C-alpha positions as CSV (number, residue, x, y, z in Angstrom):
1,M,55.0,111.5,-5.5
2,K,52.5,109.8,-3.2
3,G,50.1,109.0,-6.2
4,N,52.9,107.3,-8.3
5,F,54.0,105.0,-5.6
6,N,52.9,101.4,-6.0
7,Y,51.6,100.0,-2.7
8,N,51.0,96.6,-4.3
9,T,54.8,96.0,-5.1
10,K,55.3,92.1,-4.2
11,M,58.3,90.8,-2.0
12,P,61.0,89.4,-4.0
13,Q,60.6,85.7,-4.3
14,T,63.9,84.8,-2.8
15,L,63.4,87.0,0.2
16,S,59.8,85.5,0.4
17,N,61.3,82.2,0.6
18,K,63.6,83.3,3.3
19,C,60.9,85.0,5.4
20,K,58.8,81.4,5.4
21,R,61.5,80.0,7.3
22,I,61.4,82.6,10.0
23,S,58.6,83.2,12.4
24,I,57.4,86.9,12.3
25,P,56.0,88.0,15.6
26,A,52.1,88.2,15.1
27,Y,52.1,91.8,16.4
28,L,54.1,92.7,13.4
29,S,51.8,91.2,10.7
30,P,50.2,93.6,8.5
31,S,46.7,92.6,9.4
32,H,47.4,92.9,13.0
33,L,48.7,96.2,12.8
34,V,45.8,97.4,10.5
35,K,43.1,96.3,12.8
36,R,44.6,98.3,15.8
37,V,44.4,101.5,13.9
38,K,41.3,102.9,12.7
39,I,41.7,104.3,9.2
40,H,39.0,105.3,7.0
41,N,41.0,106.7,4.0
42,P,41.7,104.0,1.5
43,D,45.3,105.6,0.7
44,E,46.2,105.9,4.3
45,L,45.0,102.1,4.7
46,Q,47.3,101.0,1.8
47,Q,50.2,103.1,3.1
48,M,49.7,101.4,6.5
49,K,49.7,97.6,5.1
50,F,52.9,98.5,3.1
51,T,54.7,100.3,6.1
52,S,53.9,96.8,8.1
53,C,55.1,94.8,5.2
54,A,58.2,97.0,5.1
55,V,58.9,96.3,8.7
56,A,58.3,92.7,8.6
57,L,60.6,92.3,5.5
58,L,63.4,94.1,7.5
59,L,63.0,92.0,10.7
60,C,63.1,89.0,8.1
61,L,66.4,90.2,6.6
62,V,68.0,90.9,10.0
63,L,67.3,87.6,11.6
64,D,68.3,85.6,8.5
65,S,71.5,87.2,8.0
66,S,72.3,86.8,11.7
67,S,71.5,82.9,11.4
68,C,73.8,82.7,8.4
69,F,76.6,84.5,10.3
70,E,76.1,82.1,13.3
71,Q,76.2,79.2,11.0
72,G,79.3,80.5,9.5
73,I,81.1,80.6,12.5
74,Y,80.6,77.0,13.7
75,F,81.3,75.8,9.8
76,R,84.6,77.8,10.1
77,E,85.7,76.3,13.1
78,I,84.7,72.8,12.0
79,D,87.0,73.2,9.1
80,N,89.8,74.5,11.5
81,L,89.2,71.2,13.1
82,K,89.4,69.0,10.0
83,N,92.4,70.6,9.0
84,Y,94.0,70.0,12.3
85,F,93.4,66.3,12.1
86,N,93.9,65.9,8.5
87,A,90.1,64.7,8.2
88,T,89.9,65.6,4.5
89,S,92.6,63.1,3.5
90,S,91.1,60.3,1.2
91,D,92.2,57.5,3.8
92,V,89.8,58.9,6.1
93,A,86.9,57.2,4.0
94,D,88.5,53.8,4.3
95,G,86.2,51.4,6.1
96,K,82.8,52.2,7.5
97,P,81.7,55.9,8.6
98,L,81.6,56.2,12.5
99,F,78.2,57.8,12.9
100,T,76.6,58.6,9.6
101,D,75.4,55.3,8.7
102,I,74.0,54.7,12.3
103,L,72.1,57.9,12.3
104,K,70.4,56.7,9.0
105,N,69.0,53.5,10.8
106,W,67.5,55.7,13.7
107,K,64.5,57.1,11.8
108,E,62.1,58.5,14.6
109,E,62.9,61.7,16.3
110,S,62.5,60.4,19.6
111,D,64.7,57.3,19.1
112,K,67.4,59.4,17.3
113,R,67.8,61.5,20.5
114,V,69.1,58.2,22.0
115,I,72.1,57.5,19.6
116,Q,72.8,61.4,19.3
117,S,73.3,61.5,23.3
118,Q,75.8,58.7,22.7
119,I,77.5,60.5,19.6
120,I,77.7,63.8,21.7
121,S,79.4,61.9,24.5
122,F,82.0,60.8,22.4
123,Y,82.8,64.3,21.2
124,F,82.8,65.6,24.6
125,K,85.4,62.8,25.8
126,L,87.5,63.7,22.5
127,F,87.4,67.5,23.4
128,D,88.3,66.7,27.1
129,N,91.1,64.7,26.0
130,L,92.4,67.7,23.9
131,K,91.6,70.4,26.5
132,D,95.3,71.5,26.8
133,N,95.7,71.8,23.0
134,Q,95.7,75.4,22.5
135,I,95.8,75.5,18.7
136,I,92.2,74.0,18.6
137,Q,90.9,75.2,21.9
138,H,88.9,77.9,20.6
139,S,87.1,75.6,17.7
140,M,86.4,73.0,20.4
141,D,84.6,75.8,22.5
142,I,82.6,76.9,19.5
143,I,81.5,73.3,18.8
144,R,80.6,72.7,22.5
145,E,78.5,75.9,22.5
146,E,76.6,74.5,19.3
147,F,75.7,71.3,21.2
148,F,74.9,73.2,24.2
149,I,72.4,74.9,22.2
150,R,71.1,72.3,19.7
151,F,70.9,69.4,22.0
152,F,70.5,70.8,25.4
153,N,68.3,73.6,24.5
154,S,70.7,76.1,26.2
155,S,70.0,74.5,29.5
156,S,73.1,74.2,31.9
157,S,71.2,71.9,34.2
158,K,70.6,69.2,31.3
159,L,74.3,69.7,30.3
160,S,75.4,69.3,34.0
161,D,73.4,66.1,34.4
162,F,74.5,64.7,31.1
163,I,78.2,65.2,31.8
164,N,77.7,63.6,35.4
165,V,76.3,60.7,34.1
166,T,79.0,60.1,31.5
167,Q,81.7,60.4,33.8
168,L,80.4,58.1,36.6
169,P,83.1,55.5,37.7
170,V,81.6,52.2,36.8
171,N,84.5,50.3,38.8
172,D,83.4,52.3,41.9
173,V,81.7,49.7,44.3
174,Q,79.3,52.2,45.6
175,V,78.2,53.5,42.4
176,Q,77.5,50.2,41.4
177,R,75.5,49.4,44.3
178,K,73.4,52.7,43.7
179,A,72.6,51.9,40.1
180,M,71.3,48.3,41.2
181,S,69.3,49.9,43.8
182,E,67.7,52.4,41.2
183,L,67.5,50.0,38.5
184,T,63.7,49.3,38.6
185,K,63.0,53.1,38.6
186,V,65.2,53.7,35.8
187,I,63.6,50.8,33.5
188,H,60.1,52.1,34.6
189,D,61.0,55.7,33.5
190,L,62.1,54.3,30.0
191,S,58.5,53.2,29.1
192,P,55.9,56.0,27.9
193,K,53.3,56.8,30.3
194,S,50.6,55.9,27.6
195,T,52.5,52.5,27.2
196,L,52.3,51.8,30.8
197,K,48.5,52.6,31.1
198,K,48.1,50.1,28.3
199,Q,50.0,47.4,30.0
200,K,48.2,47.9,33.2
201,R,44.9,47.8,31.6
202,S,45.4,44.6,29.7
203,R,46.7,43.2,32.9
204,L,43.7,43.9,34.5
205,F,41.3,42.7,32.0
206,G,43.5,39.7,31.5
207,A,43.0,38.8,35.2
208,S,39.1,39.4,35.3
209,R,38.4,36.9,32.2
210,P,36.7,34.0,33.5
211,N,38.8,30.6,32.5
212,K,37.0,28.6,29.8
């Protein structure tokens, strides 16, 4: 039986493509497993390679199915919200889109995060305004969790800071005074450090040049 088994059987193309999208731990790679075990018999070496490939494939399938399951959850909740707000009706398309065209104009990843933060702030305010609606409460909680994972990298402190800033009362005199007091630091923090160094260097060289 062992002699008839083909250890060189290739992984199906569809599964191979799925695995390319998933990072397999280095310690499960065939080359790593084979290096850690001293095997001199060619048949045993081939069997070791096949076993390690099988383990990696199994892990690949598990991770991929888990990812699909998670995506299925929030897609279902989005559909639930669309149905509740009648968002699939033809009249919704009247006029310009709220966000999709804007997102196309922000190409750079670092720039896009700026406008994304404003869009997420809108959704948070919308969900907060509907917090007593039990019909869609679960769906809103799922989408909040998705924002938490994707935008805030599952960081509770970042989410807390974000919400605190969006809820600052702009009509509060003390808040206005603090904002003006911190304005210089805020503007300074907006510039990348490399840009600040270049600006300082150009000013230094400009000041040291002799006047003609």
